[in-house]
N, C-alpha and C positions, 0 to 999 in steps of 0.2 A: 847181433851183438847189442846189448841194451843200451839205449840212448843215456848219455851222462845228463846229470841236472843242468850243467852249465850249457850243454847243447841244446836241451829242451829251452831253456830259459831265452838262449841266442834265437832259437827258431821262433818261439812265440813272440818275441819283441819284433822281429823283422816281419812276421805276419801281421802283426798289428800295425806296423808303419806303413804295410802295403794298403791295408784298409782305409787308413786315413788319406794316402796319397790318391787311391782310385775314387774316394768319395769327392774330393777336390777336383779330380779330372772330370766326374760326371757333372760337376757344378758347371765348369767351364763349357762343357759340351751344349748344355742348356743356353749358356749366355751367347754360344756362337751363333744362335738364331737360325738362319736359313743356308748357311755354309753346308755344302753337300758332305754327308757323312762320310763317304768314301775319300774326299778330300783330308777330312779331321785323321782318319786311319792312315792315310799316305804320309802325312806330314809327320805323325807320331811313330811311324814305322822305319823311316829313313833316319830320324834320330836314335831310333831304338837299333839300327844295324850298325850306325857309326860308333855309339857308345859301345855296344858289345863287341865290336872288332878292336877297340882300344883296350878293352878289358880282357879281351882274349890274349891280345898281344902281352899285357901287362902280367898275365898269369901264365904266360908261356902254354897256351893253349891252341891246339890246330882244329878248328872247327869244320873244316871243310871235307873232312874224310871222318866221320865218326863211324869207328867199326861196330857193324851190326846193328847200328841205331838208325840209319838213314830213313828207313819205312816209318819207324816211330816218329821221328822227327817232322817228317812231312805230315803225317796225321795230325801231330800236334800243332803245326802250323795252320792246317785247315781248319781244325775245330776251334782254334784259338781266334781265328779270323771271324767266323760264324759267331762265337760267342761275342766278340767285342762289337761286332756290327749290329747282332740282335739288341743287345743292352743299349747301344747309343740310338738305334731306330726307335725303341720303346719310349725313349725320353721325349719324343715328340708328341705323343698321346696321353701318357700317364707320368704323374709327378716322382719326383727323385725319390721321396720316401716309399712310395709304393712299389716302385722297380727294384729298389735296393730289398726290400722285405721279401719279395719273390726271389730275388738273388740270395737270400740269406738260407733258402731252402737246400742250396747247393751241397751241405753235409749229408742229407737223406738222398740225395742222388749218388753221391760219392760212396754211400754204404751199400746202396743197391748194385752200383756198378762193379764195386769190388766182389760183391756176392754172386754176380753173373758172371763176369770176365775172369775174375781171380780165384774164385771158389772159396771166398773168406765168409766165414759164418757171420750171421748179422744179429746182434745181441738182441734180446728183448726190447731194450731201453731204446734202440735204435727203432726199431720197428712202431714201438708207441711214439715216439719223436714224429716219425714219419706220418702217421695217422694225424697227430696234433697240428702237425705244420700245413697237413693238407686241408684240415678243417679251416685253420687260420687263413689259408689262400682263398679258398672259396668264399669265406665271409668278407675278407677284403676286396675280392673282385666285384663280388655281389653288391658290396656297399658303394664300391666307385662308380659301377655302371649305375646304380640306382640313383647315385647324385648327378648323373648325365653330366660329368666333367668334360668328356670328350666323345666326339661320335664315334671315334676309333679307339676307345679304351680297351674293349673288349679284345680287339686283334692286338693291341700293345701288351696286354697281360699274356697272350698267347705267345708272341714272339720273345718276350722276356725269359719266359718258362722254358722255351726251347734252347735259348741262349744258355740258361743256367745249366740245362743237362750237357750242352758241349762245353761248358766251363768245367763241369765235374770231371767229364772224360779226361781234359787237359791234365788235372790234377793226378789222375791214375797213371797217365803215360808219363810224367815228369818223376813220380815215385817209382815206377817200372824201369825207367832208363837207367836212372842212378848213375849221371853225369854231372860234371862240373855246370853250375848254374848258368853260366854265361853261354853256353852252347846251344840250349833252347831258347833263350831270349833272341840269340842272332837269328835262328831258324824261323821263329815267329815273326821277327822283322822282316825278313824276306819274302815269306809267305802272304802276310798283310800287304806288304808294297805290290807285288805281283797281281794278288786279287783285288786290291782297291783300284787299282789302274784298269783292270779287267771290268769292275762293276761299274766304274765312274764313266768309263767312255768319253764322250763329247764334253761331259761337264768339267772335264780339266783342260779346257782350250784356255788359251792365254787372255782372251777377252773376259771369260768368265772368273778367272783369277783375278783381274785387273780390277772388276765391278765389286769384290768383297771390300767392305770398310776397314780402314785402319784398326779400328778397335777389336774388330772380330779376329784380324790376324793376331792380334794380342791374346786373346782368349785361345785360339787355335794353338799357340806356341806354349802357353800354361797348360793346356790339355796333354800336349806331347810331352812336356816336362814331367808332370805329375805321373802320367800314365806310365812312362818309360821307368821312373823310379819306384813305381809299384809293381811293375813287372819284375825286376831285379829283385827287390826285397821279398816279394811272394816266393820267387823261385829259391831264394836263399833259404827262407823258411821251410820250403818242402824238403830241403837237404837234412833238415834237422829234426823233422815232426812228421807224425803220420798225416795222410792226406786228409781225411775226416777231421781231424783237429785243426789243420791249417783253415780249412772251409769254415769251420766254425768261429775260429778267433777273427777272421776277417769280417765277420759280421758287425765289427765295431762301425764300419761306415753307415749301419743304420740310422744310428743315433745322430750323426752328423749330416745325414742326408734329410732327416726330419728336421733338424735345426736350420738347414740352408732353405727348406721348403717354406718354413714359417716366417724366417726374418728376411729373407731376399725375394721370393716370389709370393708373399703373403697368402700361401695357399692354407685353407682351413680344413681340418680332418674332421668326420663325424665321429661318433661315440663307437658306431659298429666298426668303422674303418681303423680306429685305435685298438679296439679290442681284437680283430683278426690280425692285426700286425703284432699286438703283444703276445697272442698265442704262437705265434712263429717264432718270436724272439725267446720266450721263455722253452718253448720245445727244443730249440738248437742249443740254447746255453744248458738247459737241463742233461741233454743227451751227452755234451761234452763233459759235464762235471762227474756224471755216472762212469763214462769211459774213462776219465782221469782217475776216479777212485778206484775201480777194477784194476786199472794198470799198476796204481800203488800198491794195491792188496797184493797183486800178483808176485809184484817185486819182492814183497816182505816176505811172502810164503816161500819163494825161491831162495831168498837170501838165508831165511832160518834153516831151510832143507840142507844147503852148502854147509851152514854152520855145524848141524848134525853129524853130516857124512864126516866131516872134519875130526870132529870130537872122536868120532868112532874109530877113524884111521888111527888117530894118536892113541887111543886107549889100547888097541889090540896087540903092539908089541908089549906093552906093560904086563897084560893078562898073560901074554905067552911065558914071559919070564918068572911071574910069579907060580905058574903051574909047574915050571922045571924045578 
């Protein structure tokens, strides 16, 4: 069934909102300083479980026994944890802007996974976009490593790239499950809670929690609030729009991340770094616009075809009467 214009606008609005929320959450992750990443994810996940349970009850949804979806929901939860953990971990060695540019390649990975897993044909525009994105990422990575910003910057780029692939896989799973948006958010919260406790281990002792300064607890709560809001709005967007387009629109957080880097962290960017990031942004935006135009042309051709068939059907009885 074709997506209505109102539904598409609704999906894009919520997707853009999720990008803003995730950008703000990323900022507060940086401001958390030495707070263990597992603890950040744990607090976020507990808030996510409570919020999603309330919404499940409000929407009269029963999240504990999704028919035929349990395996996909478990996979979605594990991949979601790996994506979040990898992205937050990369912030320790590369800037917000650089990490966000790598994350913006998600539409390319979505298209590749759709081709491999769902046997969806990949348009030429997406292939070209992927090549340009890859070029931009190589330039950005080489430039950052050349500036010697952090001894672990190369590892940071590798981690955020793998996290982006995991995030792309979650987009595919949400689209395939086709269930109410609060259900996957609930299972993501459960998976993140269990896995963050498993990874953190002794870091979650009462003594270690007591040693965290009060201001960092404030950043931690802000991370959780914005991240949970971003998760809900992103999953709402995926109910109304294609996975590749959702991944594209989420790239609004690139601009916000660069602004945060420049104004708050006083991070300066070389010409090559900005050029590499610009290539990634242009490639993803261009791919999205081409996809949108192709979809519009397809709908126009289909509508014209339906109109012609209707006219032919109406004309047939009249022609028969004239012959008799």
